[in-house]
SEFI-867699 format. One record per residue: x, y, z of N, C-alpha, C in turn. Coordinates in steps of 0.001 Angstrom, whole numbers, padded with zeros to 6 digits. Layout:
residues N
<r n_xx="X" n_yy="Y" n_zz="Z" ca_xx="X" ca_yy="Y" ca_zz="Z" c_xx="X" c_yy="Y" c_zz="Z"/>
...
This chain:
residues 166
<r n_xx="012871" n_yy="010392" n_zz="065108" ca_xx="012186" ca_yy="008895" ca_zz="064836" c_xx="010927" c_yy="009459" c_zz="063828"/>
<r n_xx="010350" n_yy="010654" n_zz="064327" ca_xx="009310" ca_yy="011085" ca_zz="063353" c_xx="009586" c_yy="011464" c_zz="062085"/>
<r n_xx="010930" n_yy="012139" n_zz="061893" ca_xx="011442" ca_yy="012202" ca_zz="060538" c_xx="011663" c_yy="011060" c_zz="059713"/>
<r n_xx="012156" n_yy="009980" n_zz="060342" ca_xx="012431" ca_yy="008883" ca_zz="059638" c_xx="011077" c_yy="008142" c_zz="059113"/>
<r n_xx="009963" n_yy="008346" n_zz="060115" ca_xx="008635" ca_yy="007724" ca_zz="059580" c_xx="008200" c_yy="008599" c_zz="058363"/>
<r n_xx="008434" n_yy="009886" n_zz="058166" ca_xx="007908" ca_yy="010603" ca_zz="057119" c_xx="008660" c_yy="010293" c_zz="056059"/>
<r n_xx="009988" n_yy="010019" n_zz="056238" ca_xx="010930" ca_yy="009847" ca_zz="055038" c_xx="010630" c_yy="008466" c_zz="054597"/>
<r n_xx="010162" n_yy="007463" n_zz="055421" ca_xx="009930" ca_yy="006086" ca_zz="054935" c_xx="008458" c_yy="006214" c_zz="054286"/>
<r n_xx="007658" n_yy="006970" n_zz="054934" ca_xx="006178" ca_yy="006879" ca_zz="054523" c_xx="006175" c_yy="007521" c_zz="052856"/>
<r n_xx="006896" n_yy="008352" n_zz="052569" ca_xx="006487" ca_yy="009133" ca_zz="051216" c_xx="006831" c_yy="008269" c_zz="050055"/>
<r n_xx="008456" n_yy="007814" n_zz="050058" ca_xx="008600" ca_yy="006779" ca_zz="049002" c_xx="007552" c_yy="005595" c_zz="049176"/>
<r n_xx="007188" n_yy="004850" n_zz="050291" ca_xx="006185" ca_yy="003896" ca_zz="050243" c_xx="004864" c_yy="004277" c_zz="049563"/>
<r n_xx="004539" n_yy="005678" n_zz="049929" ca_xx="003150" ca_yy="005972" ca_zz="049337" c_xx="003378" c_yy="006139" c_zz="047732"/>
<r n_xx="004250" n_yy="006608" n_zz="047382" ca_xx="004698" ca_yy="006824" ca_zz="046046" c_xx="004682" c_yy="005502" c_zz="045117"/>
<r n_xx="005546" n_yy="004616" n_zz="045701" ca_xx="005638" ca_yy="003370" ca_zz="044823" c_xx="004317" c_yy="002230" c_zz="045145"/>
<r n_xx="003703" n_yy="002513" n_zz="046141" ca_xx="002535" ca_yy="001692" ca_zz="046334" c_xx="001454" c_yy="002263" c_zz="045105"/>
<r n_xx="001378" n_yy="003442" n_zz="044909" ca_xx="000624" ca_yy="004190" ca_zz="044164" c_xx="001020" c_yy="003706" c_zz="042686"/>
<r n_xx="002235" n_yy="003613" n_zz="042495" ca_xx="002618" ca_yy="003509" ca_zz="040957" c_xx="002257" c_yy="002026" c_zz="040849"/>
<r n_xx="002372" n_yy="001155" n_zz="041612" ca_xx="002649" ca_yy="-000284" ca_zz="041631" c_xx="000944" c_yy="-000984" c_zz="040936"/>
<r n_xx="-000076" n_yy="-000037" n_zz="041525" ca_xx="-001362" ca_yy="-000423" ca_zz="040980" c_xx="-001761" c_yy="000270" c_zz="039580"/>
<r n_xx="-000785" n_yy="001266" n_zz="038921" ca_xx="-000797" ca_yy="001573" ca_zz="037723" c_xx="-000216" c_yy="000493" c_zz="036623"/>
<r n_xx="000662" n_yy="-000084" n_zz="037064" ca_xx="001284" ca_yy="-001328" ca_zz="036226" c_xx="000387" c_yy="-002216" c_zz="036013"/>
<r n_xx="-000664" n_yy="-002532" n_zz="036750" ca_xx="-001659" ca_yy="-003508" ca_zz="036406" c_xx="-002535" c_yy="-003277" c_zz="035218"/>
<r n_xx="-002499" n_yy="-001950" n_zz="034825" ca_xx="-003101" ca_yy="-001795" ca_zz="033643" c_xx="-002633" c_yy="-002249" c_zz="032255"/>
<r n_xx="-001263" n_yy="-002492" n_zz="032442" ca_xx="-000229" ca_yy="-002955" ca_zz="031377" c_xx="-000084" c_yy="-004330" c_zz="031463"/>
<r n_xx="-000601" n_yy="-005020" n_zz="032267" ca_xx="-000542" ca_yy="-006447" ca_zz="032196" c_xx="-001259" c_yy="-007197" c_zz="030870"/>
<r n_xx="-000599" n_yy="-007951" n_zz="030448" ca_xx="-001074" ca_yy="-008696" ca_zz="029211" c_xx="-001995" c_yy="-009784" c_zz="029664"/>
<r n_xx="-003122" n_yy="-010046" n_zz="028697" ca_xx="-003894" ca_yy="-011130" ca_zz="029260" c_xx="-003288" c_yy="-012333" c_zz="028750"/>
<r n_xx="-003662" n_yy="-013524" n_zz="029242" ca_xx="-003265" ca_yy="-014805" ca_zz="029012" c_xx="-003162" c_yy="-015021" c_zz="027500"/>
<r n_xx="-003916" n_yy="-014754" n_zz="026613" ca_xx="-004038" ca_yy="-015037" ca_zz="025148" c_xx="-003050" c_yy="-014084" c_zz="024743"/>
<r n_xx="-002786" n_yy="-012985" n_zz="025079" ca_xx="-002099" ca_yy="-011942" ca_zz="024625" c_xx="-000508" c_yy="-012329" c_zz="024778"/>
<r n_xx="-000274" n_yy="-012808" n_zz="025945" ca_xx="001018" ca_yy="-013370" ca_zz="026353" c_xx="001472" c_yy="-014386" c_zz="025535"/>
<r n_xx="000631" n_yy="-015373" n_zz="025518" ca_xx="001094" ca_yy="-016580" ca_zz="024472" c_xx="001125" c_yy="-016181" c_zz="023119"/>
<r n_xx="000344" n_yy="-015313" n_zz="022680" ca_xx="000510" ca_yy="-014759" ca_zz="021205" c_xx="001780" c_yy="-014148" c_zz="021175"/>
<r n_xx="002229" n_yy="-013482" n_zz="022093" ca_xx="003704" ca_yy="-012759" ca_zz="021924" c_xx="004866" c_yy="-013543" c_zz="021770"/>
<r n_xx="004572" n_yy="-014806" n_zz="022662" ca_xx="005384" ca_yy="-015931" ca_zz="022627" c_xx="005361" c_yy="-016506" c_zz="021228"/>
<r n_xx="004385" n_yy="-016645" n_zz="020609" ca_xx="004298" ca_yy="-017378" ca_zz="019411" c_xx="004201" c_yy="-016653" c_zz="018091"/>
<r n_xx="004478" n_yy="-015173" n_zz="018299" ca_xx="004649" ca_yy="-014289" ca_zz="017084" c_xx="005947" c_yy="-014309" c_zz="016469"/>
<r n_xx="005962" n_yy="-014537" n_zz="015271" ca_xx="007437" ca_yy="-014714" ca_zz="014557" c_xx="007006" c_yy="-013910" c_zz="013385"/>
<r n_xx="008365" n_yy="-013173" n_zz="012837" ca_xx="008280" ca_yy="-012313" ca_zz="011740" c_xx="009436" c_yy="-012353" c_zz="010910"/>
<r n_xx="009370" n_yy="-012265" n_zz="009553" ca_xx="010490" ca_yy="-011945" ca_zz="008665" c_xx="010241" c_yy="-011144" c_zz="007765"/>
<r n_xx="011331" n_yy="-010432" n_zz="007198" ca_xx="011377" ca_yy="-009475" ca_zz="006274" c_xx="012273" c_yy="-009690" c_zz="004991"/>
<r n_xx="011788" n_yy="-009378" n_zz="004018" ca_xx="012754" ca_yy="-009537" ca_zz="002895" c_xx="013270" c_yy="-008172" c_zz="002465"/>
<r n_xx="014482" n_yy="-008130" n_zz="002026" ca_xx="014971" ca_yy="-006779" ca_zz="001614" c_xx="015175" c_yy="-006463" c_zz="000179"/>
<r n_xx="015254" n_yy="-005346" n_zz="-000280" ca_xx="015264" ca_yy="-005214" ca_zz="-001812" c_xx="016855" c_yy="-004901" c_zz="-001895"/>
<r n_xx="017454" n_yy="-004623" n_zz="-003237" ca_xx="018618" ca_yy="-004312" ca_zz="-003310" c_xx="019317" c_yy="-003107" c_zz="-002606"/>
<r n_xx="018407" n_yy="-002154" n_zz="-002263" ca_xx="018877" ca_yy="-001163" ca_zz="-001209" c_xx="018892" c_yy="-001366" c_zz="000191"/>
<r n_xx="018670" n_yy="-002608" n_zz="000723" ca_xx="018682" ca_yy="-003119" ca_zz="001907" c_xx="017212" c_yy="-002332" c_zz="002808"/>
<r n_xx="016288" n_yy="-002066" n_zz="001937" ca_xx="015151" ca_yy="-001705" ca_zz="002667" c_xx="014060" c_yy="-002713" c_zz="002535"/>
<r n_xx="013247" n_yy="-002760" n_zz="003453" ca_xx="012242" ca_yy="-003797" ca_zz="003615" c_xx="011436" c_yy="-003722" c_zz="002308"/>
<r n_xx="010900" n_yy="-004871" n_zz="001707" ca_xx="010207" ca_yy="-004670" ca_zz="000545" c_xx="008901" c_yy="-005706" c_zz="000766"/>
<r n_xx="009240" n_yy="-006624" n_zz="001857" ca_xx="008066" ca_yy="-007542" ca_zz="002100" c_xx="008208" c_yy="-007965" c_zz="003631"/>
<r n_xx="007126" n_yy="-007891" n_zz="004351" ca_xx="007040" ca_yy="-008095" ca_zz="005920" c_xx="006008" c_yy="-009198" c_zz="005943"/>
<r n_xx="006447" n_yy="-010168" n_zz="006875" ca_xx="005565" ca_yy="-011265" ca_zz="007061" c_xx="005472" c_yy="-011571" c_zz="008414"/>
<r n_xx="004307" n_yy="-011789" n_zz="009325" ca_xx="004468" ca_yy="-011958" ca_zz="010626" c_xx="003210" c_yy="-012995" c_zz="011014"/>
<r n_xx="003443" n_yy="-013834" n_zz="011691" ca_xx="002365" ca_yy="-014854" ca_zz="011958" c_xx="002206" c_yy="-015446" c_zz="013517"/>
<r n_xx="001185" n_yy="-015770" n_zz="013846" ca_xx="000973" ca_yy="-016432" ca_zz="015271" c_xx="000237" c_yy="-017594" c_zz="014882"/>
<r n_xx="000858" n_yy="-018737" n_zz="015625" ca_xx="000300" ca_yy="-019935" ca_zz="015356" c_xx="-000692" c_yy="-020144" c_zz="016751"/>
<r n_xx="-001866" n_yy="-019959" n_zz="016204" ca_xx="-002986" ca_yy="-019893" ca_zz="017246" c_xx="-003117" c_yy="-021159" c_zz="018005"/>
<r n_xx="-002796" n_yy="-022323" n_zz="017602" ca_xx="-002880" ca_yy="-023381" ca_zz="018452" c_xx="-001787" c_yy="-023301" c_zz="019471"/>
<r n_xx="-000983" n_yy="-022553" n_zz="019511" ca_xx="-000182" ca_yy="-022370" ca_zz="020828" c_xx="-000817" c_yy="-021411" c_zz="021850"/>
<r n_xx="-001812" n_yy="-020585" n_zz="021066" ca_xx="-002430" ca_yy="-019558" ca_zz="022099" c_xx="-003833" c_yy="-020097" c_zz="022537"/>
<r n_xx="-004293" n_yy="-020990" n_zz="021772" ca_xx="-005721" ca_yy="-021725" ca_zz="022145" c_xx="-005436" c_yy="-023215" c_zz="022067"/>
<r n_xx="-005090" n_yy="-023777" n_zz="022994" ca_xx="-004848" ca_yy="-025289" ca_zz="022999" c_xx="-006225" c_yy="-026031" c_zz="022815"/>
<r n_xx="-007268" n_yy="-025102" n_zz="022911" ca_xx="-008532" ca_yy="-026021" ca_zz="022757" c_xx="-008688" c_yy="-026284" c_zz="021102"/>
<r n_xx="-008079" n_yy="-025685" n_zz="020280" ca_xx="-008124" ca_yy="-025935" ca_zz="018893" c_xx="-007737" c_yy="-027511" c_zz="018551"/>
<r n_xx="-008614" n_yy="-028244" n_zz="018379" ca_xx="-008417" ca_yy="-029738" ca_zz="018603" c_xx="-008970" c_yy="-030434" c_zz="017362"/>
<r n_xx="-009233" n_yy="-029351" n_zz="016290" ca_xx="-009997" ca_yy="-029867" ca_zz="014938" c_xx="-009220" c_yy="-030530" c_zz="014000"/>
<r n_xx="-007668" n_yy="-030775" n_zz="014297" ca_xx="-006700" ca_yy="-031252" ca_zz="013294" c_xx="-006497" c_yy="-030148" c_zz="012311"/>
<r n_xx="-006590" n_yy="-029073" n_zz="012446" ca_xx="-006055" ca_yy="-027949" ca_zz="011823" c_xx="-005198" c_yy="-027157" c_zz="012459"/>
<r n_xx="-004350" n_yy="-026644" n_zz="011564" ca_xx="-003166" ca_yy="-025572" ca_zz="012165" c_xx="-003920" c_yy="-024107" c_zz="011894"/>
<r n_xx="-004088" n_yy="-023370" n_zz="013028" ca_xx="-004815" ca_yy="-022193" ca_zz="012904" c_xx="-003793" c_yy="-021060" c_zz="012861"/>
<r n_xx="-003595" n_yy="-020156" n_zz="011865" ca_xx="-002854" ca_yy="-018944" ca_zz="011722" c_xx="-003355" c_yy="-017648" c_zz="011642"/>
<r n_xx="-002831" n_yy="-016656" n_zz="012532" ca_xx="-003047" ca_yy="-015131" ca_zz="012093" c_xx="-001832" c_yy="-014517" c_zz="011274"/>
<r n_xx="-002155" n_yy="-014078" n_zz="010136" ca_xx="-000947" ca_yy="-013650" ca_zz="009323" c_xx="-001153" c_yy="-012116" c_zz="009152"/>
<r n_xx="-000103" n_yy="-011358" n_zz="009142" ca_xx="000239" ca_yy="-010216" ca_zz="008689" c_xx="001064" c_yy="-010042" c_zz="007565"/>
<r n_xx="000642" n_yy="-009320" n_zz="006417" ca_xx="001746" ca_yy="-009256" ca_zz="005479" c_xx="001577" c_yy="-007814" c_zz="004914"/>
<r n_xx="002614" n_yy="-007649" n_zz="004410" ca_xx="002967" ca_yy="-006185" ca_zz="003794" c_xx="003946" c_yy="-006378" c_zz="002646"/>
<r n_xx="003520" n_yy="-005882" n_zz="001264" ca_xx="004543" ca_yy="-005930" ca_zz="000194" c_xx="003640" c_yy="-004991" c_zz="-000796"/>
<r n_xx="004051" n_yy="-003549" n_zz="-000781" ca_xx="003331" ca_yy="-002596" ca_zz="-001879" c_xx="003257" c_yy="-002921" c_zz="-003201"/>
<r n_xx="004395" n_yy="-003764" n_zz="-003645" ca_xx="004370" ca_yy="-004051" ca_zz="-005156" c_xx="003287" c_yy="-004877" c_zz="-005493"/>
<r n_xx="002827" n_yy="-005777" n_zz="-004611" ca_xx="001682" ca_yy="-006852" ca_zz="-004698" c_xx="000430" c_yy="-006267" c_zz="-003986"/>
<r n_xx="000361" n_yy="-005106" n_zz="-004089" ca_xx="-000894" ca_yy="-004495" ca_zz="-003166" c_xx="-001168" c_yy="-005305" c_zz="-001945"/>
<r n_xx="000097" n_yy="-005720" n_zz="-001202" ca_xx="-000304" ca_yy="-006583" ca_zz="000108" c_xx="-001039" c_yy="-007634" c_zz="-000009"/>
<r n_xx="-001213" n_yy="-008281" n_zz="-001194" ca_xx="-002161" ca_yy="-009410" ca_zz="-001506" c_xx="-001250" c_yy="-010736" c_zz="-001263"/>
<r n_xx="-001565" n_yy="-011634" n_zz="-000409" ca_xx="-000966" ca_yy="-012959" ca_zz="-000230" c_xx="-001978" c_yy="-013881" c_zz="-000418"/>
<r n_xx="-001540" n_yy="-015092" n_zz="-001180" ca_xx="-002285" ca_yy="-016260" ca_zz="-001429" c_xx="-001861" c_yy="-017483" c_zz="-000677"/>
<r n_xx="-002927" n_yy="-018367" n_zz="-000272" ca_xx="-002643" ca_yy="-019600" ca_zz="000403" c_xx="-002605" c_yy="-020680" c_zz="-000233"/>
<r n_xx="-002889" n_yy="-020628" n_zz="-001408" ca_xx="-002873" ca_yy="-021867" ca_zz="-002530" c_xx="-002239" c_yy="-021660" c_zz="-003826"/>
<r n_xx="-001310" n_yy="-022414" n_zz="-004252" ca_xx="-000672" ca_yy="-022216" ca_zz="-005439" c_xx="-001648" c_yy="-022246" c_zz="-006574"/>
<r n_xx="-002872" n_yy="-022933" n_zz="-006460" ca_xx="-003905" ca_yy="-023276" ca_zz="-007583" c_xx="-004581" c_yy="-021605" c_zz="-007707"/>
<r n_xx="-004718" n_yy="-020891" n_zz="-006549" ca_xx="-005510" ca_yy="-019740" ca_zz="-006372" c_xx="-004727" c_yy="-018486" c_zz="-006850"/>
<r n_xx="-003436" n_yy="-018457" n_zz="-006898" ca_xx="-002629" ca_yy="-017332" ca_zz="-007123" c_xx="-002629" c_yy="-017088" c_zz="-008504"/>
<r n_xx="-002877" n_yy="-015952" n_zz="-009047" ca_xx="-003041" ca_yy="-015615" ca_zz="-010342" c_xx="-001880" c_yy="-015868" c_zz="-011396"/>
<r n_xx="-000569" n_yy="-015890" n_zz="-010833" ca_xx="000660" ca_yy="-016202" ca_zz="-011534" c_xx="001712" c_yy="-016544" c_zz="-010595"/>
<r n_xx="002888" n_yy="-016973" n_zz="-011130" ca_xx="003707" ca_yy="-017587" ca_zz="-010342" c_xx="004716" c_yy="-016211" c_zz="-009753"/>
<r n_xx="004351" n_yy="-015011" n_zz="-009932" ca_xx="004793" ca_yy="-013760" ca_zz="-009470" c_xx="004284" c_yy="-013240" c_zz="-008184"/>
<r n_xx="003166" n_yy="-014268" n_zz="-007752" ca_xx="002398" ca_yy="-013713" ca_zz="-006717" c_xx="003150" c_yy="-014575" c_zz="-005437"/>
<r n_xx="002846" n_yy="-013802" n_zz="-004250" ca_xx="003425" ca_yy="-014332" ca_zz="-003221" c_xx="002200" c_yy="-015393" c_zz="-002499"/>
<r n_xx="002768" n_yy="-016630" n_zz="-002127" ca_xx="002063" ca_yy="-017817" ca_zz="-001733" c_xx="002560" c_yy="-018224" c_zz="-000352"/>
<r n_xx="001659" n_yy="-018477" n_zz="000646" ca_xx="002312" ca_yy="-018839" ca_zz="001804" c_xx="001698" c_yy="-020319" c_zz="002075"/>
<r n_xx="002513" n_yy="-021347" n_zz="002168" ca_xx="002413" ca_yy="-022604" ca_zz="002351" c_xx="002788" c_yy="-023209" c_zz="003601"/>
<r n_xx="001913" n_yy="-024247" n_zz="004180" ca_xx="002520" ca_yy="-024795" ca_zz="005600" c_xx="003208" c_yy="-026348" c_zz="005005"/>
<r n_xx="004314" n_yy="-026478" n_zz="005166" ca_xx="005144" ca_yy="-027877" ca_zz="004850" c_xx="004998" c_yy="-028086" c_zz="003293"/>
<r n_xx="004697" n_yy="-026957" n_zz="002380" ca_xx="004439" ca_yy="-027234" ca_zz="001044" c_xx="003104" c_yy="-027376" c_zz="000679"/>
<r n_xx="002334" n_yy="-027504" n_zz="001730" ca_xx="000754" ca_yy="-027658" ca_zz="001123" c_xx="-000128" c_yy="-026309" c_zz="001367"/>
<r n_xx="-001095" n_yy="-026396" n_zz="000437" ca_xx="-001929" ca_yy="-025278" ca_zz="000369" c_xx="-002805" c_yy="-025313" c_zz="001780"/>
<r n_xx="-003435" n_yy="-024168" n_zz="001893" ca_xx="-004323" ca_yy="-023940" ca_zz="003026" c_xx="-005923" c_yy="-024532" c_zz="002601"/>
<r n_xx="-006366" n_yy="-024741" n_zz="003668" ca_xx="-007881" ca_yy="-025357" ca_zz="003668" c_xx="-008855" c_yy="-024178" c_zz="003185"/>
<r n_xx="-008680" n_yy="-023239" n_zz="004420" ca_xx="-009549" ca_yy="-022182" ca_zz="004288" c_xx="-008710" c_yy="-020902" c_zz="004661"/>
<r n_xx="-008838" n_yy="-019524" n_zz="004073" ca_xx="-008425" ca_yy="-018445" ca_zz="004387" c_xx="-009292" c_yy="-017450" c_zz="004295"/>
<r n_xx="-009221" n_yy="-016306" n_zz="005050" ca_xx="-010019" ca_yy="-015177" ca_zz="004952" c_xx="-009299" c_yy="-014077" c_zz="005620"/>
<r n_xx="-009517" n_yy="-012824" n_zz="004896" ca_xx="-008980" ca_yy="-011586" ca_zz="005026" c_xx="-009752" c_yy="-011221" c_zz="006295"/>
<r n_xx="-008971" n_yy="-010442" n_zz="007174" ca_xx="-009747" ca_yy="-009995" ca_zz="008506" c_xx="-009567" c_yy="-008525" c_zz="008564"/>
<r n_xx="-010386" n_yy="-007697" n_zz="009238" ca_xx="-010518" ca_yy="-006390" ca_zz="009276" c_xx="-009505" c_yy="-005972" c_zz="010259"/>
<r n_xx="-008795" n_yy="-004993" n_zz="010290" ca_xx="-007867" ca_yy="-004394" ca_zz="011335" c_xx="-008329" c_yy="-004288" c_zz="012733"/>
<r n_xx="-009823" n_yy="-004226" n_zz="012938" ca_xx="-010399" ca_yy="-004376" ca_zz="014245" c_xx="-010817" c_yy="-005660" c_zz="014863"/>
<r n_xx="-010484" n_yy="-006865" n_zz="013953" ca_xx="-010622" ca_yy="-008079" ca_zz="014386" c_xx="-010132" c_yy="-008370" c_zz="015596"/>
<r n_xx="-010820" n_yy="-009174" n_zz="016559" ca_xx="-010032" ca_yy="-009739" ca_zz="017702" c_xx="-008729" c_yy="-010479" c_zz="017570"/>
<r n_xx="-008648" n_yy="-011098" n_zz="016309" ca_xx="-007615" ca_yy="-012061" ca_zz="016148" c_xx="-006595" c_yy="-011024" c_zz="015839"/>
<r n_xx="-006767" n_yy="-010086" n_zz="014925" ca_xx="-005641" ca_yy="-009030" ca_zz="014820" c_xx="-005146" c_yy="-008197" c_zz="016142"/>
<r n_xx="-006062" n_yy="-008452" n_zz="016771" ca_xx="-005574" ca_yy="-007786" ca_zz="018282" c_xx="-004423" c_yy="-008469" c_zz="018973"/>
<r n_xx="-004204" n_yy="-009690" n_zz="018474" ca_xx="-003319" ca_yy="-010609" ca_zz="019155" c_xx="-001920" c_yy="-010065" c_zz="018796"/>
<r n_xx="-001761" n_yy="-009804" n_zz="017716" ca_xx="-000567" ca_yy="-009132" ca_zz="016760" c_xx="000060" c_yy="-008271" c_zz="017888"/>
<r n_xx="001252" n_yy="-008419" n_zz="018393" ca_xx="001978" ca_yy="-007297" ca_zz="019045" c_xx="002233" c_yy="-006239" c_zz="018257"/>
<r n_xx="002573" n_yy="-006320" n_zz="017011" ca_xx="002774" ca_yy="-005019" ca_zz="016126" c_xx="001644" c_yy="-005066" c_zz="015037"/>
<r n_xx="001060" n_yy="-003986" n_zz="014912" ca_xx="000067" ca_yy="-003782" ca_zz="013974" c_xx="000146" c_yy="-002431" c_zz="013340"/>
<r n_xx="-000077" n_yy="-002520" n_zz="011904" ca_xx="000215" ca_yy="-001353" ca_zz="011292" c_xx="-001031" c_yy="-001212" c_zz="010273"/>
<r n_xx="-001329" n_yy="000032" n_zz="009912" ca_xx="-002536" ca_yy="000265" ca_zz="009001" c_xx="-002345" c_yy="-000029" c_zz="007588"/>
<r n_xx="-001049" n_yy="-000325" n_zz="007166" ca_xx="-000724" ca_yy="-000714" ca_zz="005825" c_xx="-000704" c_yy="-002169" c_zz="005509"/>
<r n_xx="-000549" n_yy="-002676" n_zz="006746" ca_xx="-000563" ca_yy="-004263" ca_zz="006491" c_xx="-002058" c_yy="-005129" c_zz="006089"/>
<r n_xx="-002299" n_yy="-006141" n_zz="005496" ca_xx="-003361" ca_yy="-006963" ca_zz="005402" c_xx="-003213" c_yy="-007949" c_zz="006261"/>
<r n_xx="-004255" n_yy="-008641" n_zz="006842" ca_xx="-004415" ca_yy="-009324" ca_zz="007966" c_xx="-005259" c_yy="-010621" c_zz="007520"/>
<r n_xx="-004883" n_yy="-011811" n_zz="007782" ca_xx="-005710" ca_yy="-013036" ca_zz="007404" c_xx="-005609" c_yy="-014044" c_zz="008386"/>
<r n_xx="-006642" n_yy="-014713" n_zz="008427" ca_xx="-007076" ca_yy="-015996" ca_zz="009196" c_xx="-006845" c_yy="-017315" c_zz="008356"/>
<r n_xx="-005953" n_yy="-018100" n_zz="008616" ca_xx="-005610" ca_yy="-019160" ca_zz="007702" c_xx="-005634" c_yy="-020641" c_zz="008460"/>
<r n_xx="-006140" n_yy="-021493" n_zz="008068" ca_xx="-006285" ca_yy="-022804" ca_zz="008389" c_xx="-005820" c_yy="-023706" c_zz="007557"/>
<r n_xx="-004761" n_yy="-024620" n_zz="007917" ca_xx="-004098" ca_yy="-025631" ca_zz="007246" c_xx="-004356" c_yy="-026963" c_zz="007680"/>
<r n_xx="-004141" n_yy="-028056" n_zz="007313" ca_xx="-004205" ca_yy="-029407" ca_zz="007738" c_xx="-003145" c_yy="-029427" c_zz="008683"/>
<r n_xx="-003170" n_yy="-029626" n_zz="010022" ca_xx="-002188" ca_yy="-029957" ca_zz="011051" c_xx="-001215" c_yy="-031062" c_zz="010551"/>
<r n_xx="000013" n_yy="-030710" n_zz="010386" ca_xx="000900" ca_yy="-031685" ca_zz="009709" c_xx="001591" c_yy="-032657" c_zz="011074"/>
<r n_xx="001994" n_yy="-033700" n_zz="010663" ca_xx="002541" ca_yy="-034692" ca_zz="011727" c_xx="003913" c_yy="-034148" c_zz="012211"/>
<r n_xx="004663" n_yy="-033471" n_zz="011348" ca_xx="005932" ca_yy="-033115" ca_zz="011373" c_xx="005765" c_yy="-031730" c_zz="012086"/>
<r n_xx="006953" n_yy="-030997" n_zz="012226" ca_xx="007169" ca_yy="-029683" ca_zz="012589" c_xx="006485" c_yy="-028577" c_zz="011624"/>
<r n_xx="005544" n_yy="-027833" n_zz="012115" ca_xx="004918" ca_yy="-026655" ca_zz="011126" c_xx="005941" c_yy="-025791" c_zz="010651"/>
<r n_xx="005937" n_yy="-025826" n_zz="009396" ca_xx="006943" ca_yy="-024749" ca_zz="008698" c_xx="006293" c_yy="-024155" c_zz="007721"/>
<r n_xx="005880" n_yy="-022909" n_zz="007823" ca_xx="005410" ca_yy="-021894" ca_zz="007126" c_xx="006495" c_yy="-021348" c_zz="005794"/>
<r n_xx="006294" n_yy="-021264" n_zz="004561" ca_xx="007338" ca_yy="-020982" ca_zz="003498" c_xx="006650" c_yy="-019887" c_zz="002685"/>
<r n_xx="007103" n_yy="-018717" n_zz="002610" ca_xx="006693" ca_yy="-017706" ca_zz="001901" c_xx="007161" c_yy="-018045" c_zz="000487"/>
<r n_xx="006501" n_yy="-018307" n_zz="-000864" ca_xx="007158" ca_yy="-018471" ca_zz="-002270" c_xx="006695" c_yy="-017460" c_zz="-002937"/>
<r n_xx="007417" n_yy="-017268" n_zz="-004068" ca_xx="007321" ca_yy="-016436" ca_zz="-004967" c_xx="008076" c_yy="-016985" c_zz="-006447"/>
<r n_xx="007303" n_yy="-017265" n_zz="-007678" ca_xx="007908" ca_yy="-017791" ca_zz="-008616" c_xx="008422" c_yy="-019150" c_zz="-008352"/>
<r n_xx="007861" n_yy="-019939" n_zz="-007487" ca_xx="008326" ca_yy="-021258" ca_zz="-007020" c_xx="009395" c_yy="-021560" c_zz="-006314"/>
<r n_xx="009733" n_yy="-020534" n_zz="-005739" ca_xx="010851" ca_yy="-020546" ca_zz="-004950" c_xx="010708" c_yy="-019929" c_zz="-003547"/>
<r n_xx="011275" n_yy="-020761" n_zz="-002455" ca_xx="010896" ca_yy="-020353" ca_zz="-001206" c_xx="011786" c_yy="-019137" c_zz="-000935"/>
<r n_xx="011186" n_yy="-018004" n_zz="-000457" ca_xx="011947" ca_yy="-016892" ca_zz="-000024" c_xx="012147" c_yy="-016714" c_zz="001368"/>
<r n_xx="011414" n_yy="-017278" n_zz="002194" ca_xx="011701" ca_yy="-017203" ca_zz="003586" c_xx="010820" c_yy="-018067" c_zz="004288"/>
<r n_xx="011230" n_yy="-018751" n_zz="005515" ca_xx="010641" ca_yy="-019788" ca_zz="006359" c_xx="010238" c_yy="-019304" c_zz="007734"/>
<r n_xx="009378" n_yy="-019839" n_zz="008392" ca_xx="009093" ca_yy="-019500" ca_zz="009722" c_xx="008588" c_yy="-020896" c_zz="010248"/>
<r n_xx="009345" n_yy="-021362" n_zz="011191" ca_xx="009487" ca_yy="-022659" ca_zz="011964" c_xx="008531" c_yy="-022517" c_zz="013434"/>
<r n_xx="007716" n_yy="-023546" n_zz="013642" ca_xx="007267" ca_yy="-023541" ca_zz="014829" c_xx="007516" c_yy="-024838" c_zz="015457"/>
<r n_xx="007146" n_yy="-024950" n_zz="016781" ca_xx="007071" ca_yy="-026143" ca_zz="017620" c_xx="005838" c_yy="-026920" c_zz="017123"/>
<r n_xx="005558" n_yy="-028246" n_zz="017206" ca_xx="004368" ca_yy="-028817" ca_zz="017018" c_xx="003666" c_yy="-028613" c_zz="018073"/>
<r n_xx="002312" n_yy="-028234" n_zz="017989" ca_xx="001497" ca_yy="-028013" ca_zz="019070" c_xx="001065" c_yy="-029207" c_zz="019750"/>
<r n_xx="000692" n_yy="-029158" n_zz="020939" ca_xx="000322" ca_yy="-030542" ca_zz="021799" c_xx="-000965" c_yy="-030891" c_zz="021395"/>
<r n_xx="-001194" n_yy="-032130" n_zz="021126" ca_xx="-002439" ca_yy="-032654" ca_zz="020729" c_xx="-003321" c_yy="-033057" c_zz="022159"/>
C-alpha cells in the first residue's frame, strides 16, 4: 500500500508542478482575439520564393468598443523591392508601381507607421524585424470588409473579414 501511495504521489507532484508553468503561456483575451483575426497572404516571384508578405488584424474584432464608424487594422508588410513601403491611398502613392492597400476599393482615412515595440504590433502572432508595421483606419463599409493589395491598378491579393458587430 505504501509503495502504491509513493508511485501515485510522484507523478501527481510532477504534473501539478508543470500545470502551473503552463499558465505563463496563456494568451490574454486581446491576443487570443487577434490570433483569430490574423490573416496573411504572400505573393511569389517566378522562382516560387516570397517577394511580398502582407499580414493584417482587424482590430474591430479584437476591441469591440471601436464604435467610431471606422475599420481599424494593424498591418505588417514586407517587400524589399519597394523598401517595405505600403501606401493606403492611390492619390498618395508616388507611382502606379507602388503597393496600395484599399478597403473595398476605398482609400484609408488615416494611416501611420508603427515602431516594432508598439503595443498594437505586439498583437501580431508573427513579427519580424524586416517588416514594416502600420495602424490604418478606413471608413467602415456596410458590406463585408475586403482588403485589396494593388499594384499598377491591379489587385494582387485580397483578405476578407466578417463584418464586425455594431
